[in-house]
Every structure is written in structure tokens, then in C-alpha cells.
C-alpha positions in Angstrom: 59.1 113.8 153.8 62.2 114.5 155.6 66.0 113.2 154.5 68.8 114.1 156.1 71.7 113.0 154.2 74.6 114.9 152.0 73.8 116.0 148.2 74.4 113.7 145.3 76.6 114.6 142.1 72.9 115.5 140.6 71.5 117.7 143.1 74.7 120.1 142.9 74.6 120.3 139.4 71.0 121.3 139.7 72.1 123.7 142.6 74.7 125.5 140.1 72.0 125.8 137.2 69.6 127.0 139.4 72.2 129.7 140.8 72.9 130.2 137.1 69.3 131.1 136.4 69.3 133.6 139.2 72.1 135.3 138.5 70.7 135.9 134.5 67.7 136.9 135.9 69.0 139.7 137.9 71.2 140.9 135.0 68.3 141.0 133.1 66.1 142.9 135.9 68.9 145.4 135.8 69.4 145.6 132.0 65.7 145.8 131.2 64.2 147.5 133.8 66.0 150.7 134.0 63.0 152.6 132.8 60.9 151.6 135.5 61.7 153.4 138.6 64.5 152.7 140.7 62.4 151.5 143.7 61.0 149.0 141.1 64.6 147.7 140.1 65.2 146.9 143.6 61.9 145.4 144.5 62.7 143.1 141.6 65.4 142.2 142.4 64.7 141.3 146.2 61.6 139.3 144.8 64.3 137.2 142.7 66.5 137.0 145.5 63.9 135.9 147.8 62.5 133.3 145.1 66.0 131.9 144.9 67.2 131.5 148.7 64.0 131.2 150.5 63.5 127.6 148.9 67.2 126.6 150.4 65.3 126.6 153.4 64.1 123.2 152.9 66.4 121.9 150.5 70.0 122.2 151.1 72.7 119.3 151.4 71.8 117.4 154.9 68.2 118.5 155.1 65.7 117.9 152.3 61.8 118.3 152.6 60.7 117.1 149.5 56.9 118.4 150.5 57.8 122.1 152.1 60.2 122.4 148.9 57.1 122.6 146.3 55.2 124.8 148.5 58.0 127.5 148.9 58.3 128.0 145.3 55.3 127.8 144.8 54.6 130.3 147.4 58.0 132.4 146.1 59.2 131.9 142.1 55.3 131.6 141.2 54.2 135.6 142.4 57.5 136.8 141.3 57.2 135.1 137.6 53.5 137.4 137.4 54.9 139.9 138.9 58.0 140.1 136.5 55.7 139.7 133.2 52.9 141.8 134.4 56.1 144.5 134.9 57.4 143.5 131.6 54.3 142.8 129.9 55.4 139.8 128.3 55.9 136.2 129.4 58.3 135.8 131.7 59.2 132.4 132.9 61.2 131.8 136.4 60.2 128.9 137.9 61.7 126.6 134.9 64.7 125.7 137.0 62.9 125.3 140.4 60.0 122.7 138.0 63.7 120.6 137.4 63.9 120.4 141.2 60.7 119.4 142.2 60.3 117.3 139.2 63.5 115.9 141.3 62.3 115.9 144.5 58.6 114.4 143.5 57.2 111.2 145.0 54.8 108.7 145.4 53.8 111.4 148.7 53.3 114.5 147.0 53.2 114.1 142.9 49.5 113.7 143.4 49.2 118.0 143.6 52.8 118.9 142.2 52.4 117.5 138.8 48.8 118.9 138.4 49.7 122.4 140.4 53.0 122.7 138.6 52.5 121.5 135.3 48.6 122.7 134.6 47.3 125.2 137.6 50.1 127.1 137.3 50.4 127.7 133.4 46.5 128.0 133.6 46.5 131.1 136.5 49.1 133.0 134.5 47.2 132.5 131.3 44.0 134.3 133.1 46.2 136.7 135.2 47.9 137.7 131.9 45.2 137.1 129.9 45.3 140.5 127.5 49.7 139.3 126.9 48.7 135.5 125.9 47.6 133.6 123.3 45.7 129.9 123.8 48.6 128.9 122.1 51.1 130.7 124.2 49.3 128.7 126.7 50.1 125.2 125.3 53.5 126.5 124.8 54.1 127.1 128.4 52.4 123.5 129.7 54.5 121.9 126.9 57.6 123.9 129.0 56.8 123.1 132.2 56.1 119.1 131.3 59.6 119.4 130.0 61.5 120.4 133.0 59.6 119.0 135.5 60.1 115.4 133.4 63.9 116.5 133.4 63.8 116.5 137.0 61.7 113.3 137.4 64.1 111.3 134.8 67.4 112.9 136.6 65.7 111.4 140.1 65.2 107.9 138.2 68.8 108.1 137.4 70.1 108.8 141.2 67.7 106.2 142.3 68.6 103.4 140.3 72.6 104.3 140.7 71.2 104.2 144.4 69.8 101.0 143.7 72.7 99.2 142.0 75.3 100.5 144.7 73.2 99.3 147.9 72.8 95.6 145.0 77.0 95.7 144.7 77.5 96.4 148.3 75.2 93.2 149.5 76.9 91.5 147.0 79.9 92.0 148.4 78.5 91.2 151.7 77.3 88.1 150.7 80.7 86.9 148.7 82.8 87.8 151.7 80.2 86.0 154.4 80.4 83.0 152.0 84.1 83.1 151.6 84.0 83.0 155.4 81.8 80.2 155.6 83.8 78.1 153.2 86.8 78.6 155.1 84.7 77.6 158.1 83.5 74.3 155.3 87.1 73.8 154.8 88.0 73.5 158.6 84.9 71.4 159.3 85.9 68.9 156.6 89.5 68.9 158.0 88.5 68.1 161.1 86.1 65.3 160.2 88.9 64.1 157.7 91.2 64.4 160.9 88.7 62.8 163.4 87.6 59.7 161.1 91.0 58.6 160.5 91.8 58.9 164.2 88.6 56.1 164.5 89.8 54.8 161.8 93.5 54.1 162.7 92.2 52.8 166.3 89.8 50.3 164.4 92.7 48.8 162.6 95.4 49.0 165.0 92.8 46.7 167.4 92.4 44.7 163.8 96.0 44.5 163.6 96.4 43.8 167.5 94.0 40.9 167.1 95.6 39.5 163.6 99.5 39.6 165.2 98.3 37.9 168.4 96.3 35.0 166.9 99.4 34.8 164.1 101.9 34.3 166.7 99.5 32.8 169.2 98.9 29.9 166.1 102.9 29.6 165.4 104.0 29.2 168.6 101.9 26.4 169.6 102.5 25.0 166.0 106.1 25.0 166.5 105.6 23.3 170.2 103.7 20.8 168.4 106.8 20.6 166.2 109.1 19.8 168.6 107.2 17.0 169.4 107.0 15.1 165.8 110.7 15.7 164.5 111.9 12.5 166.0 108.4 10.6 166.6 107.1 12.3 163.2 109.7 13.7 160.6 106.9 13.4 157.7 104.3 14.8 159.6 106.9 17.4 161.4 107.6 18.7 157.4 103.9 18.9 156.6 103.3 21.1 160.2 106.2 23.5 159.4 104.3 24.2 156.0 101.2 24.7 157.5 103.2 27.2 160.2 104.9 28.6 157.0 101.7 29.3 155.0 100.3 31.1 158.4 103.3 33.1 159.3 103.2 34.4 155.5 99.5 35.2 155.6 100.2 37.1 158.5 102.6 39.3 157.6 100.9 39.9 154.5 98.0 41.2 156.9 100.4 43.1 158.9 101.9 44.5 155.9 98.5 45.6 154.6 97.6 47.4 158.0 101.0 48.6 159.0 100.3 52.4 157.7 97.0 52.8 159.2 98.7 52.4 162.5 97.5 54.9 165.6 99.5 58.0 165.7 101.6 59.0 168.9 99.1 61.5 169.5 96.1 59.3 170.3 97.3 59.4 173.1 97.5 63.2 174.1 95.2 64.9 177.1 92.1 65.8 176.2 93.0 69.1 176.7 96.0 68.8 174.1 93.9 67.5 171.6 90.9 70.5 172.3 93.7 73.2 172.1 95.4 71.9 169.2 91.6 71.8 167.4 90.6 75.4 168.8 94.2 76.7 167.3 93.4 75.4 163.7 90.2 76.6 163.3 91.7 80.0 164.8 94.2 79.9 162.0 91.8 78.5 159.2 89.2 81.2 159.9 90.1 84.8 161.8 88.2 84.1 165.1 89.6 84.7 167.8 90.1 81.7 170.4 90.5 81.8 174.6 90.6 78.0 176.1 91.1 77.3 179.5 91.2 74.1 181.7 89.5 74.1 185.3 90.7 71.3 187.9 93.3 68.9 187.8 93.2 66.9 184.5 93.1 63.1 184.6 93.1 60.2 181.9 89.7 59.3 180.3 88.3 57.0 178.1 88.9 57.1 174.3 85.3 57.2 173.1 84.9 60.1 175.7 87.8 62.4 174.0 86.4 61.7 170.6 83.0 62.4 172.0 84.2 66.2 173.4 86.2 66.5 170.4 83.7 66.2 168.0 81.0 68.2 170.4 83.8 71.6 170.2 84.5 70.8 166.3 80.5 71.1 165.7 79.8 74.0 168.2 83.1 75.8 166.8 81.7 75.4 162.8 78.3 76.4 163.7 79.7 79.5 165.8 81.5 80.6 162.5 78.8 79.2 160.2 75.6 80.4 161.8 76.7 82.9 164.3 79.6 84.6 162.2 81.0 84.7 165.4 84.3 86.6 165.9 85.5 85.2 169.3 84.9 82.3 171.4 85.9 81.2 174.4 86.0 77.3 175.8 86.5 76.4 179.3 87.4 72.4 180.1 86.1 71.5 183.6 87.7 68.8 185.3 85.6 67.7 189.0 85.0 64.5 191.0 81.4 63.9 189.5 81.5 64.8 185.6 84.0 66.1 182.8 82.6 68.8 180.9 83.5 71.3 178.0 81.7 75.2 177.8 81.4 76.4 174.2 80.6 80.3 174.4 81.0 82.3 171.3 80.0 86.3 170.8 77.6 85.6 167.4 74.5 87.1 166.6 72.7 84.5 168.1 68.8 83.7 167.9 65.4 83.6 169.9 64.5 80.8 167.8 66.7 77.9 168.1 66.7 75.2 165.3 67.9 71.7 165.8 69.3 70.6 163.0 71.6 67.6 161.9 74.7 69.0 163.6 73.5 69.3 167.1 71.3 65.9 166.8 74.5 64.1 166.2 76.1 66.0 168.8 72.8 64.9 171.0 73.4 61.4 169.7 77.3 61.4 170.6 76.3 62.7 174.2 74.2 60.6 175.0 76.0 57.5 173.6 78.1 58.1 176.6 75.2 59.1 179.3 76.2 62.0 178.9 74.2 65.8 179.1 73.7 68.3 175.8 72.5 71.7 176.3 72.8 74.5 174.0 71.3 78.1 174.8 71.2 81.3 172.5 69.8 85.0 172.5 68.8 87.0 169.6 72.5 89.1 169.7 73.9 87.2 173.0 75.1 84.4 170.9 75.2 80.8 172.0 76.4 78.1 174.6 76.9 75.1 174.5 77.5 72.6 177.4 78.7 69.2 176.8 79.1 67.3 180.4 79.9 63.1 181.3 79.3 61.9 184.6 82.2 60.6 186.2 80.7 57.2 186.8 80.4 56.4 183.0 84.0 57.4 182.8 85.1 54.5 185.3 82.2 52.1 182.7 84.5 53.4 180.0 
């Protein structure tokens, strides 16, 4: 298997050890092969350099072939080891450091042959080729030596693999943390918007109740005072009783007004829809870091508060979904006024999906739109973002 990646620190360490062992081998050849012919010494040095350099064709930074490297060592390193041992008439192990690299590069795809060949087959072949110079005890020593160096490389590989998994896990945890933080911001914004809209709806309700309370109280008082004006001369006692009753009605009405006055509809409740949607979008952009472009098309005309609230919630849910589910970086909002309908279009650049799942938010949006006889359309494509279209017909606007 070929990998195109830079070397790990462990691989650079193996390279240094391997290079050091080759330098020691060259020094040994120069010092201990002087009794042989110069041509033999030169051949030995060339063989050492070739057995060192050829495997690097398959194991170097940004190119690692875990299958060909052991083959290169098998074809260059082992013949060199046998040649030097034959020349010196003694066991000469040059394969130890390359064995560490082979162990480091071993995986499930090549372990079935690298371990048996280098740990068992190579020492046994070495023993039979140099049988006159080796005993059975030395054979086992060579096998144990091969197992040791192969295991060192394999252990180093496990350490690097474990470290890579840990780094990936940390990176994934960091990504998840950032995602959770981002979603938390979106949810906080969603909660704030829900709170504001709920309060707006409640204030509208309280305003209606206050209007009814004040109207009922003052109507009762005015009619009672009209009656008292006729009773003052004709029946003073009854007029006094009537005033007492009117006093109680007025006091009760005043208490109800005092309890409800703090929940009066705010001034911004009369703002145009485009202004309310713009403010909602700006607050969402501020809290979530999303780029939002808002455009109004057509001449804006006044629409009922129920319709305003429906479109506001449509935008609110769409923005929340774009950030929480789509991880959108930017959103484009277009509010359109025509003679036939008022429409809001929300398009994001999120991840999108080919299998849109309708959840609680979209269902609630659909219910609100349906309540005003409008139309909700949601479309999404993988890597293409999501488009939400909310339309309310003009005939419904005139009937609200």
C-alpha cells in the first residue's frame, strides 16, 4: 500500500539509526577487510551503499510503499549479509536496523509474509548457507535477534498509530465543541426570539383585555352617573347607594388597569413588517456570526398583525434551522409584495440534504401558514443549501 505523507518523528529517528548502522558497516569494511584484495573491499562498500540506498526508493518522505520496501531489503540486505559473513567466515548481521523499519511498516496486508520470511526463513536460510560457521544455538540467537528488532519496529508503529488516533479524536472533539457552541448560540437566539414573540403575542392579548376592561368600566360609570343625576333630587338615598356602587366599580376597574398596564403593546408593534424582519435578522446575525442579506421587493403595504406574526415566525424558524441543521455561513432573505400575495423567501448556503426530514419546527411553521390560508414550500439539495418559501394570498390579507 502506497502512502503519500511526510515522515513522522519516529521515522526520522529510524532513518538516523539506519544511517548510523550503515556508516558503522562502512567503517568495519574499511578496517577489517584490509587483508582482502582492494577490489573486494570496494565491492563490499558498494554492496553496503546499494543495500542502504535502494530501499529508500520505496521509503522516503511523501512516498511510502509498505509492500516494496521489505522486498527491496530482501533482495539487497540479505544477500549483503550473507556475502559479508562468507567473506569474514562469521555471522555478520546487517539486517537488524532494516528489520525495525520493516516492522514499523508492517500491516495486515503484508504481515502474513514479512514476519515469517524475516523472522524464520531468513535465519534458517542463513544457517544452512553458513552451516560450517554456525551452530544451532547461534541460529536461535539470530531468530531471537530478528524477533526483537521486528517487534521494536512494530511497537513503534503502534505508538504512532495510537498517537494519530488520539490527535484525530482531539480534533474531532474540538470540531464537535465548536459545533455545539455554534448551535448553542443559535438555540439561545431561538429562545430569545421565542420569548420576544411570545411576549408580543401576550402583550397584544393583554392590550385587548385592557381595552375591554377600560371600556366596560367607563361605560358602566358613565351610565351610572347619568342615572345618579336624575336620582339626586328625587331619591337622594338611592343616589347615594348608586354612587357607592359606582365607586366600587371604578375602584375595581382601576385595579385591573394597574395590573395590566405594564403589559401594554410596545410602540414597535406598529412597525412595518420589513422593519421587524430586518431587526430580527440583524439580531440573529449579531448573535451567530451569520452573514445575512435582506431585500424588500415591491411597495410595502400594511398587513394584519396575525399575518406579520406568521411571517416573523417563518423567518425565525428558517434562520434557526439554517444555522442549527444546515451550518450555514450566509442567508439571503427576500420579502416580496405583489397585488396577489405577500411572500418571504429564505435561502441559505448550508450543507443541505437530499432527504429532508419534517420535524416539529417545520410542522409548526406549516400550521401557522395554513391558519392564514397560505402556502409553505421547503426544498433542499445536498451541498446546495435550503430554500424556504412562505406565501400568503391577497384575498386572505383582506379578510383578516
